[in-house]
Every structure is written in C-alpha cells, then in structure tokens.
N, CA, C and O atoms as CSV, one atom per row, in Angstrom:
chain,resi,resn,atom,element,x,y,z
A,1,MET,N,N,29.381,4.590,9.212
A,1,MET,CA,C,30.716,4.125,9.835
A,1,MET,C,C,30.494,2.586,10.308
A,1,MET,O,O,29.523,2.056,10.849
A,2,ARG,N,N,31.634,2.115,9.944
A,2,ARG,CA,C,31.886,0.682,10.272
A,2,ARG,C,C,31.665,0.409,11.825
A,2,ARG,O,O,31.505,-0.809,11.895
A,3,LYS,N,N,31.577,0.958,13.122
A,3,LYS,CA,C,31.613,0.859,14.409
A,3,LYS,C,C,29.898,1.153,14.580
A,3,LYS,O,O,29.281,0.808,15.588
A,4,ASP,N,N,29.396,1.706,13.650
A,4,ASP,CA,C,27.783,1.554,13.830
A,4,ASP,C,C,26.972,0.423,12.852
A,4,ASP,O,O,25.756,0.479,12.670
A,5,LEU,N,N,27.669,-0.395,12.378
A,5,LEU,CA,C,27.108,-1.116,11.711
A,5,LEU,C,C,26.349,-2.176,12.618
A,5,LEU,O,O,25.132,-2.286,12.466
A,6,PRO,N,N,27.032,-2.988,13.588
A,6,PRO,CA,C,25.694,-4.077,14.007
A,6,PRO,C,C,24.896,-3.619,14.855
A,6,PRO,O,O,24.136,-4.465,15.326
A,7,LYS,N,N,24.721,-2.040,15.429
A,7,LYS,CA,C,23.931,-1.688,15.824
A,7,LYS,C,C,22.552,-1.474,14.369
A,7,LYS,O,O,21.462,-2.015,14.188
A,8,LEU,N,N,23.100,-0.742,13.830
A,8,LEU,CA,C,21.887,-0.389,12.325
A,8,LEU,C,C,21.226,-1.926,11.696
A,8,LEU,O,O,20.182,-2.029,11.051
A,9,GLN,N,N,22.198,-3.097,12.107
A,9,GLN,CA,C,21.548,-3.886,11.690
A,9,GLN,C,C,21.497,-4.821,12.681
A,9,GLN,O,O,22.066,-5.904,12.545
A,10,ASP,N,N,20.972,-4.575,13.522
A,10,ASP,CA,C,19.917,-4.892,15.114
A,10,ASP,C,C,18.498,-4.252,14.914
A,10,ASP,O,O,17.317,-4.524,15.128
A,11,MET,N,N,19.406,-3.074,14.290
A,11,MET,CA,C,17.632,-2.176,14.461
A,11,MET,C,C,16.904,-1.944,13.340
A,11,MET,O,O,16.050,-1.061,13.251
A,12,ASP,N,N,17.299,-2.929,12.226
A,12,ASP,CA,C,16.626,-2.944,10.506
A,12,ASP,C,C,16.296,-4.407,11.045
A,12,ASP,O,O,15.421,-4.879,10.321
A,13,ARG,N,N,16.762,-5.524,12.296
A,13,ARG,CA,C,16.184,-6.941,12.259
A,13,ARG,C,C,14.420,-6.710,12.669
A,13,ARG,O,O,13.373,-7.002,12.091
A,14,LYS,N,N,14.849,-5.859,14.305
A,14,LYS,CA,C,13.742,-5.800,15.014
A,14,LYS,C,C,12.859,-5.068,13.858
A,14,LYS,O,O,11.814,-5.666,13.605
A,15,LEU,N,N,13.113,-3.786,13.054
A,15,LEU,CA,C,11.846,-2.750,12.599
A,15,LEU,C,C,11.286,-4.239,11.932
A,15,LEU,O,O,10.395,-4.846,12.525
A,16,LYS,N,N,11.867,-4.777,10.669
A,16,LYS,CA,C,12.032,-5.639,10.150
A,16,LYS,C,C,10.757,-7.171,10.456
A,16,LYS,O,O,10.068,-7.727,9.600
A,17,SER,N,N,10.842,-7.491,12.013
A,17,SER,CA,C,10.047,-8.455,12.713
A,17,SER,C,C,8.685,-8.005,12.956
A,17,SER,O,O,7.650,-8.662,13.069
A,18,SER,N,N,9.045,-5.867,13.053
A,18,SER,CA,C,7.490,-5.798,13.508
A,18,SER,C,C,6.897,-5.156,12.667
A,18,SER,O,O,5.731,-4.857,12.922
A,19,ASP,N,N,7.343,-4.833,11.703
A,19,ASP,CA,C,6.665,-3.865,10.024
A,19,ASP,C,C,6.165,-5.142,9.235
A,19,ASP,O,O,5.167,-5.004,8.529
A,20,GLY,N,N,6.872,-6.546,9.312
A,20,GLY,CA,C,5.825,-8.032,8.607
A,20,GLY,C,C,6.284,-7.686,7.336
A,20,GLY,O,O,5.932,-8.599,6.589
A,21,SER,N,N,7.019,-6.653,6.574
A,21,SER,CA,C,7.187,-6.813,5.502
A,21,SER,C,C,8.991,-7.292,4.919
A,21,SER,O,O,9.916,-7.445,5.717
A,22,SER,N,N,9.051,-7.364,4.231
A,22,SER,CA,C,10.329,-7.952,3.728
A,22,SER,C,C,11.408,-6.781,3.311
A,22,SER,O,O,11.007,-5.913,2.536
A,23,VAL,N,N,12.247,-6.746,3.610
A,23,VAL,CA,C,13.728,-5.909,2.832
A,23,VAL,C,C,14.492,-6.612,2.766
A,23,VAL,O,O,15.090,-7.374,3.524
A,24,ALA,N,N,14.495,-6.204,1.196
A,24,ALA,CA,C,15.563,-6.820,0.597
A,24,ALA,C,C,17.283,-6.395,-0.198
A,24,ALA,O,O,17.288,-5.266,-0.687
A,25,ALA,N,N,18.101,-6.871,-0.283
A,25,ALA,CA,C,19.348,-6.671,-0.496
A,25,ALA,C,C,19.323,-5.484,-1.599
A,25,ALA,O,O,20.404,-5.392,-2.181
A,26,SER,N,N,18.379,-4.590,-2.007
A,26,SER,CA,C,18.852,-3.636,-2.453
A,26,SER,C,C,18.006,-2.125,-1.402
A,26,SER,O,O,18.077,-0.920,-1.644
A,27,GLY,N,N,17.267,-2.847,-0.246
A,27,GLY,CA,C,16.426,-2.035,0.487
A,27,GLY,C,C,15.692,-1.598,0.564
A,27,GLY,O,O,15.461,-0.837,1.504
A,28,ALA,N,N,14.656,-1.906,-0.686
A,28,ALA,CA,C,13.333,-1.636,-1.349
A,28,ALA,C,C,12.566,-2.429,-0.697
A,28,ALA,O,O,12.924,-3.603,-0.782
A,29,VAL,N,N,11.253,-2.166,0.188
A,29,VAL,CA,C,10.653,-2.775,1.051
A,29,VAL,C,C,9.225,-3.218,-0.537
A,29,VAL,O,O,8.729,-2.593,-1.475
A,30,ASP,N,N,9.113,-4.840,0.127
A,30,ASP,CA,C,8.301,-5.497,-0.605
A,30,ASP,C,C,6.837,-4.864,0.093
A,30,ASP,O,O,6.320,-4.942,1.208
A,31,ARG,N,N,6.499,-4.232,-1.145
A,31,ARG,CA,C,4.590,-3.874,-1.032
A,31,ARG,C,C,3.525,-5.013,-0.923
A,31,ARG,O,O,2.539,-4.935,-0.190
A,32,SER,N,N,3.818,-6.070,-1.717
A,32,SER,CA,C,3.252,-6.878,-1.879
A,32,SER,C,C,2.567,-7.333,-0.559
A,32,SER,O,O,1.369,-7.542,-0.368
A,33,THR,N,N,3.502,-7.426,0.215
A,33,THR,CA,C,2.921,-7.867,1.753
A,33,THR,C,C,2.327,-6.895,2.626
A,33,THR,O,O,1.549,-7.181,3.536
A,34,THR,N,N,2.599,-6.075,2.415
A,34,THR,CA,C,1.788,-4.541,3.216
A,34,THR,C,C,1.132,-3.960,2.645
A,34,THR,O,O,0.895,-2.817,3.035
A,35,ASN,N,N,0.559,-4.423,1.528
A,35,ASN,CA,C,0.101,-4.019,0.521
A,35,ASN,C,C,-0.784,-1.982,1.487
A,35,ASN,O,O,-1.720,-1.489,2.117
A,36,GLN,N,N,0.355,-1.764,0.911
A,36,GLN,CA,C,0.491,-0.231,1.186
A,36,GLN,C,C,0.508,0.977,0.406
A,36,GLN,O,O,1.150,0.297,-0.394
A,37,LEU,N,N,0.426,2.145,-0.162
A,37,LEU,CA,C,0.825,2.600,-1.677
A,37,LEU,C,C,2.569,3.410,-1.157
A,37,LEU,O,O,2.976,3.818,-0.069
A,38,PRO,N,N,3.195,3.350,-2.516
A,38,PRO,CA,C,4.723,3.709,-1.830
A,38,PRO,C,C,4.243,5.353,-1.398
A,38,PRO,O,O,3.331,6.112,-1.728
A,39,ASP,N,N,5.513,5.408,-0.397
A,39,ASP,CA,C,6.061,6.608,-0.036
A,39,ASP,C,C,6.157,8.230,-0.839
A,39,ASP,O,O,5.896,9.399,-0.557
A,40,LEU,N,N,6.762,7.353,-2.121
A,40,LEU,CA,C,7.753,8.549,-2.886
A,40,LEU,C,C,7.007,8.650,-4.091
A,40,LEU,O,O,7.521,8.892,-5.183
A,41,LEU,N,N,4.820,8.314,-3.738
A,41,LEU,CA,C,4.194,8.742,-4.909
A,41,LEU,C,C,3.699,10.313,-5.686
A,41,LEU,O,O,2.929,11.050,-5.069
A,42,SER,N,N,4.097,10.616,-6.739
A,42,SER,CA,C,3.245,11.920,-6.621
A,42,SER,C,C,1.959,12.167,-6.588
A,42,SER,O,O,1.252,11.166,-6.471
A,43,ASP,N,N,1.368,13.299,-6.663
A,43,ASP,CA,C,0.230,13.549,-6.157
A,43,ASP,C,C,-0.717,12.649,-7.704
A,43,ASP,O,O,-1.103,11.504,-7.468
A,44,ASP,N,N,-0.940,13.094,-8.801
A,44,ASP,CA,C,-1.555,12.511,-9.215
A,44,ASP,C,C,-1.480,11.303,-9.604
A,44,ASP,O,O,-2.507,10.889,-10.142
A,45,MET,N,N,-0.286,10.298,-9.491
A,45,MET,CA,C,0.392,9.510,-9.233
A,45,MET,C,C,-0.485,8.185,-8.206
A,45,MET,O,O,-0.700,6.975,-8.277
A,46,ARG,N,N,-0.842,9.578,-7.087
A,46,ARG,CA,C,-1.666,8.595,-6.372
A,46,ARG,C,C,-3.098,8.818,-6.490
A,46,ARG,O,O,-3.923,7.950,-6.206
A,47,ARG,N,N,-3.418,10.076,-6.943
A,47,ARG,CA,C,-5.173,10.322,-6.998
A,47,ARG,C,C,-5.399,8.860,-8.216
A,47,ARG,O,O,-6.353,8.103,-8.034
A,48,GLU,N,N,-4.253,8.582,-9.601
A,48,GLU,CA,C,-5.290,7.327,-10.412
A,48,GLU,C,C,-5.133,6.322,-9.950
A,48,GLU,O,O,-5.733,5.356,-10.421
A,49,LEU,N,N,-4.159,6.159,-8.718
A,49,LEU,CA,C,-3.884,4.670,-8.021
A,49,LEU,C,C,-5.806,4.624,-7.429
A,49,LEU,O,O,-6.746,3.900,-7.758
A,50,GLN,N,N,-5.671,5.814,-6.426
A,50,GLN,CA,C,-7.332,5.137,-5.921
A,50,GLN,C,C,-8.408,5.353,-6.983
A,50,GLN,O,O,-9.427,4.670,-6.880
A,51,ARG,N,N,-8.248,6.692,-8.538
A,51,ARG,CA,C,-9.280,6.332,-9.124
A,51,ARG,C,C,-9.596,4.845,-9.745
A,51,ARG,O,O,-10.615,4.429,-10.296
A,52,GLN,N,N,-8.984,4.527,-9.601
A,52,GLN,CA,C,-8.110,2.599,-10.476
A,52,GLN,C,C,-9.097,1.827,-9.543
A,52,GLN,O,O,-9.878,1.051,-10.094
A,53,LYS,N,N,-9.143,1.969,-8.114
A,53,LYS,CA,C,-9.203,1.497,-7.335
A,53,LYS,C,C,-11.061,1.632,-6.991
A,53,LYS,O,O,-11.852,0.701,-6.839
A,54,TRP,N,N,-11.256,2.695,-6.962
A,54,TRP,CA,C,-12.841,3.269,-6.955
A,54,TRP,C,C,-13.294,2.224,-8.577
A,54,TRP,O,O,-13.971,1.202,-8.689
A,55,GLU,N,N,-12.592,3.027,-9.570
A,55,GLU,CA,C,-13.460,1.685,-10.847
A,55,GLU,C,C,-14.004,0.460,-11.019
A,55,GLU,O,O,-14.985,0.136,-11.688
A,56,LYS,N,N,-12.999,-0.439,-10.100
A,56,LYS,CA,C,-12.429,-1.482,-10.071
A,56,LYS,C,C,-13.971,-1.742,-8.964
A,56,LYS,O,O,-15.055,-2.211,-9.310
A,57,GLU,N,N,-13.508,-1.198,-7.459
A,57,GLU,CA,C,-14.961,-1.532,-6.793
A,57,GLU,C,C,-15.917,-1.004,-7.404
A,57,GLU,O,O,-16.945,-0.928,-6.731
A,58,GLU,N,N,-15.988,-0.484,-8.746
A,58,GLU,CA,C,-17.818,0.382,-8.573
A,58,GLU,C,C,-18.119,-0.650,-9.981
A,58,GLU,O,O,-19.288,-1.037,-9.975
A,59,MET,N,N,-17.498,-1.048,-10.899
A,59,MET,CA,C,-17.464,-2.478,-11.708
A,59,MET,C,C,-17.792,-3.272,-11.268
A,59,MET,O,O,-18.607,-3.964,-11.879
A,60,GLU,N,N,-17.313,-3.704,-9.794
A,60,GLU,CA,C,-17.384,-4.818,-9.157
A,60,GLU,C,C,-18.959,-5.182,-8.785
A,60,GLU,O,O,-19.609,-6.217,-8.634
A,61,MET,N,N,-19.251,-3.513,-8.712
A,61,MET,CA,C,-20.429,-3.390,-7.230
A,61,MET,C,C,-21.572,-3.613,-8.501
A,61,MET,O,O,-22.522,-4.343,-8.220
A,62,LEU,N,N,-21.527,-3.029,-9.865
A,62,LEU,CA,C,-22.048,-3.271,-10.340
A,62,LEU,C,C,-22.653,-4.388,-11.006
A,62,LEU,O,O,-23.859,-4.408,-11.251
A,63,ASP,N,N,-21.888,-5.296,-11.303
A,63,ASP,CA,C,-21.912,-6.541,-11.491
A,63,ASP,C,C,-23.002,-7.408,-10.892
A,63,ASP,O,O,-23.759,-8.205,-11.448
A,64,ASN,N,N,-22.879,-7.005,-9.438
A,64,ASN,CA,C,-23.393,-7.629,-8.960
A,64,ASN,C,C,-24.367,-7.422,-8.156
A,64,ASN,O,O,-24.546,-8.111,-7.151
A,65,GLN,N,N,-25.387,-6.088,-8.629
A,65,GLN,CA,C,-26.701,-5.497,-8.166
A,65,GLN,C,C,-28.147,-5.029,-9.813
A,65,GLN,O,O,-28.072,-4.956,-11.040
A,66,ASP,N,N,-28.873,-4.907,-9.113
A,66,ASP,CA,C,-29.955,-5.120,-9.856
A,66,ASP,C,C,-29.988,-3.727,-10.180
A,66,ASP,O,O,-29.553,-3.315,-11.255
A,67,THR,N,N,-30.529,-2.905,-9.217
A,67,THR,CA,C,-30.265,-1.105,-8.826
A,67,THR,C,C,-29.226,-0.287,-8.466
A,67,THR,O,O,-28.331,-0.999,-8.011
A,68,VAL,N,N,-28.871,1.058,-8.453
A,68,VAL,CA,C,-27.871,1.592,-7.992
A,68,VAL,C,C,-28.228,2.987,-7.004
A,68,VAL,O,O,-28.854,3.965,-7.414
A,69,TYR,N,N,-27.767,2.852,-5.854
A,69,TYR,CA,C,-28.200,4.005,-4.832
A,69,TYR,C,C,-27.384,4.957,-4.005
A,69,TYR,O,O,-26.585,4.504,-3.185
A,70,TYR,N,N,-27.489,5.849,-4.121
A,70,TYR,CA,C,-26.648,6.887,-3.665
A,70,TYR,C,C,-25.582,6.337,-2.893
A,70,TYR,O,O,-24.380,6.275,-3.151
A,71,SER,N,N,-26.205,5.963,-1.940
A,71,SER,CA,C,-25.499,5.056,-1.215
A,71,SER,C,C,-24.389,4.639,-1.173
A,71,SER,O,O,-23.486,5.216,-0.568
A,72,ASN,N,N,-24.256,3.585,-1.793
A,72,ASN,CA,C,-23.656,2.463,-3.067
A,72,ASN,C,C,-22.776,3.042,-3.309
A,72,ASN,O,O,-21.810,2.382,-2.926
A,73,VAL,N,N,-22.267,4.488,-4.006
A,73,VAL,CA,C,-21.848,5.154,-5.026
A,73,VAL,C,C,-20.841,5.737,-4.300
A,73,VAL,O,O,-19.703,5.626,-4.757
A,74,GLN,N,N,-21.014,6.385,-3.185
A,74,GLN,CA,C,-20.137,7.193,-2.253
A,74,GLN,C,C,-18.914,5.885,-2.198
A,74,GLN,O,O,-19.006,4.667,-2.042
A,75,TYR,N,N,-17.348,7.167,-2.489
A,75,TYR,CA,C,-16.568,5.975,-2.167
A,75,TYR,C,C,-16.069,6.830,-0.772
A,75,TYR,O,O,-16.308,7.980,-0.406
A,76,ASP,N,N,-15.092,5.492,-0.040
A,76,ASP,CA,C,-14.368,5.806,1.329
A,76,ASP,C,C,-15.252,6.224,1.831
A,76,ASP,O,O,-14.493,6.796,2.614
A,77,GLY,N,N,-16.317,6.553,2.209
A,77,GLY,CA,C,-17.108,7.598,3.167
A,77,GLY,C,C,-17.546,6.574,4.621
A,77,GLY,O,O,-18.167,7.070,5.561
C-alpha cells in the first residue's frame, strides 16, 4: 500500500546497510559481493556447484603437491 511505502523503504535501507549486499532496481541481490549461493537453486544444481568447487580445489591441491594423503582428499571436513 502507498501508506506503507516509506516504512518499507526505511526497512530496506537498514537491511541493505546491515547485510552489506547491494540491491538492484529489480530487487535482485548482488551475489558477487556476498559470495553466497542463491536460495532458489534446485538440489541438483546446488550439488553440481559443490562438485565444481570440490574439483577446482582438488586440482589446485594436486598441482601444488607431489604426494596425496587421505586427510587431504576429505572435502569440507
């Protein structure tokens, strides 16, 4: 409603300043500054992003090591 607009805008400004993320005119949150996964991802897409993250970390680790240990292979543990 029109009468609620100033209150909602004030709440939005407070949220924006405390969250640290920028809200675009469309209402979308800039995820590059917050480094978070979007909330509306399907389980398969979230799993795929985790797999890509794991694969990237493992490749970087293998490039920097001569031997592989079991404790180094564990993921997010």
